[in-house]
C-alpha positions in Angstrom: 93.6 60.5 11.8 95.8 57.9 13.5 94.8 54.3 13.8 94.2 54.7 17.6 92.0 57.7 17.0 90.0 55.8 14.4 89.6 52.8 16.8 88.5 55.2 19.5 85.9 56.9 17.2 84.6 53.5 16.1 84.1 52.6 19.8 82.3 55.9 20.4 79.9 55.0 17.6 79.3 51.6 19.1 78.6 53.1 22.5 76.3 55.7 21.1 74.4 53.0 19.2 74.0 51.0 22.4 72.9 54.1 24.4 70.2 55.0 21.8 69.2 51.4 21.1 66.1 51.7 23.4 64.8 54.7 21.4 65.4 52.7 18.2 63.4 49.8 19.5 60.6 52.1 20.6 60.5 53.5 17.0 60.5 50.1 15.5 57.7 48.9 17.7 55.8 52.1 17.4 56.0 52.6 21.2 55.0 54.3 23.3 51.4 55.0 22.6 51.7 58.6 23.8 52.3 60.7 20.7 54.5 63.3 22.3 56.8 60.6 23.9 56.9 58.7 20.6 57.9 61.9 18.8 60.6 62.4 21.3 61.9 58.9 20.9 61.8 59.2 17.1 63.7 62.5 17.1 66.3 61.0 19.6 66.8 58.0 17.4 67.1 60.1 14.2 69.7 62.4 15.8 71.7 59.4 16.9 71.4 57.8 13.5 72.6 60.9 11.7 75.5 61.5 14.1 76.7 57.9 14.2 76.5 57.5 10.4 78.5 60.7 9.9 81.2 59.6 12.4 81.4 56.1 10.9 81.7 57.4 7.3 84.4 59.8 8.4 86.7 56.9 9.2 89.2 56.2 6.4 90.4 52.7 7.5 88.0 49.9 6.4 88.1 47.8 9.5 87.1 50.5 12.1 84.7 52.1 9.6 82.9 48.8 9.0 82.9 48.0 12.7 81.2 51.3 13.4 78.8 50.9 10.5 77.9 47.4 11.9 76.9 49.1 15.1 74.8 51.6 13.2 73.2 48.8 11.2 72.2 47.0 14.4 70.6 50.2 15.7 68.7 50.7 12.5 67.5 47.1 12.6 66.0 47.8 16.0 64.2 50.8 14.5 63.2 48.8 11.3 64.6 51.7 9.4 64.7 50.1 5.9 65.9 53.1 4.0 69.0 53.6 6.1 69.5 49.9 6.6 70.1 49.5 2.8 72.5 52.4 2.7 74.5 51.3 5.7 74.7 47.7 4.5 76.0 48.7 1.1 78.7 50.8 2.7 80.1 47.8 4.6 82.9 46.3 2.4 85.0 44.0 4.6 84.2 40.3 4.4 84.5 39.8 8.1 81.9 42.4 8.9 79.6 41.3 6.0 79.8 37.8 7.4 78.8 39.0 10.9 75.8 40.8 9.5 74.6 37.8 7.6 75.2 35.5 10.6 73.3 37.8 12.9 70.5 38.7 10.4 70.3 35.7 8.0 66.8 36.4 6.9 67.4 40.0 6.2 70.7 40.3 4.3 72.8 38.6 1.6 75.8 39.5 -0.5 74.9 40.4 -4.1 76.9 39.7 -7.3 79.0 42.8 -6.8 80.1 41.8 -3.3 77.9 44.2 -1.4 75.3 43.5 1.3 71.8 44.0 0.3 68.4 43.6 2.0 66.4 40.6 1.1 
């Protein structure tokens, strides 16, 4: 995949995470109270999470991959999806993106002794 294609795919991941961010927030806040609507929002978020993680991991260049993973991490934070937050955070390896994560979520993440992000 060319550098341009990788950048375009990273931007697609970012756009998808923004589009499905409302569903992620509803999942994180346990909204709406209507069970059917909540189930719909949860399924919508989970599909988006799976699709965006698969796309991001498919990128071979660290910079666009980590930029895409950062978008996925932001979406997972809205959903308070701790299991996937941990996995996504560990996959981010570039210092610049790790620093952005810590700057945005200082009470949630730190870099461990092996140089990987981890949940606090």
